Every structure is written in structure tokens, then in C-alpha cells.
N, C-alpha and C positions, 0 to 999 in steps of 0.2 A: 578431480577433472570431468567436465562438463560435456554429458551426450547429445543433450538439445539445449541450446541456450532459451530462455525464456525471453520475452519482447512483456516487457516490463512496464507500467506508468507510474511516477513517484506523487503521492499528493501530499505535500509538508509543507507548511509555511511559513517555515523559516528559511530564510534563504542558504546558507551558508549548511546548514541542515542535511537541505537536499541537494548541494554539493556533493558533501560528503557521499550519501546515499549514492548518487550517482555513478560514483569514482569507487564505491566498493563492486556494487553491480555491474559496473562492465570491467571493472577487475578479472570478476571473475569469470568475463566471458557471455552475460549475460545482453540483452538488450534495451536500453533507453527509450522509451519510443515519448515520452514526456515527460514533463513535470509541469503541476499546476499546487493551487495556494487557496482554493475554497472549494467547496462544493459543485457551488455550479460549474464553476472549470473540470470540475472532476468529470462530471458526464459528460459532457462535452468534448476531450479529450480521451474517454472510453471511446464513446463511440465513433470517432474521427478514426482512432490507432487502432481501435481493438487488439488491447493486449491481453496476453496471454496471464496477467499478475496484474493486478493493483496495490503496491503499497503505500497504505491509504494510513495517515496519520490523525489520529478521533480528533484533534482538535486542530480547525483550519477557520480563516479568515472568514466572515462574511455573518448570514445567517444562522447555516445550519450546517452542523456536523460534519466529520470525516462518516460516521454511524449511517447518516440518513442518505449521504451518497453513496455508499458500500449501499444500500439496500435496494436503490435505486436501479443500482449499476447489475448487479445478482436480478433481480426483477428481471427487468427488462433485458438485458444485456447476458447474464447469466456467466460473468466473467467473477473469477474470484478473489476475495480481498487478502491479504496479510497486512492485520492490524499491526498499528504502533501507537504507545501513548506511557505517559510517565504518571498517569492515572490508573489504579488495579480497582476500581470499586466494584461488585457484586450487583450492583444497578447497571452500569455502565458495559458489562459483560451479559449482563440479559440481551440489552440490547442490539451488541455483537452480536446474538446469538442469531438471530432473525434473518439477520446476512450468509449467515453462513461460512464464517471465514474461515481459511486454512489453518492458522497459527494467528500468535499474538507474540511482540517485541516487545520488554519494557524497553522504558527510557529513563535513563540514558543508554543507550544499547554498546555492546561489545560488538563489535561489526564480526567477531567468530561465528554470533549468536546468529546474526545475521543471518551472517552465509548459511551455517549448519539448518537454517528453516527454508534458503531457498535450495540448495543440495536434496532436502526430502522433495521437494516441489519437480526439480528437476527433469 
């Protein structure tokens, strides 16, 4: 049971995965305030919808990755991110640390793992 629903921005470049994430988030009682596929879109959407949390894929379309977007979002808006990635390399984790993430969900993700992270934050 959710006490307070979170307003969540989903940043995922694979449209089918983004749709699945939206369904999981909304079925859990949270609000999806937007979806985006690039780092530039992620920053713009965070400014516009001011989410409580950004669910951020590390690999996004375009020139910058999700870590760069999360760093900018955290620095200018102080909105936390929960990262998702199929890659879990030490160098990547080091870069992620600068954004002070709330957590990490490995891909392919299990819906239960994602929901567990969201329940911890709600």
C-alpha cells in the first residue's frame, strides 16, 4: 500500500521498455509525469514536470548518456534518480555516484525489484 504516490519521470530510449515501466509505476499507484529518450529531453522534462524521482536508463539516445542528464538534474533541480542499466561496471558506478542516486536496478529488471525500490522511496 502506498502512503504517498510519487510523481516519476521515466527516461528510457526503448519504447516498449518505457511502456512497461509506465504500466508498473502506474499499477503501483504512482504518477508518470512524462517519458523521454534522450538526455536533453530528460533535463527539459525534469524542469517542466518537477518529478519526485527520475527513473533513468544509463544508455539513452543522442550524444549524452543518462548519467550526464542525472548529474545536471541533480545539480540544478536537486531531483534524485534511480538508475537502470544492463551494464554494471565499476567505472560506470563511479560516474553515477556523482549524481547521488537513490539506487540501481539491473536490466533485465524484474518488476518486483523495481517495485521494491519504489516502495523504499514512497
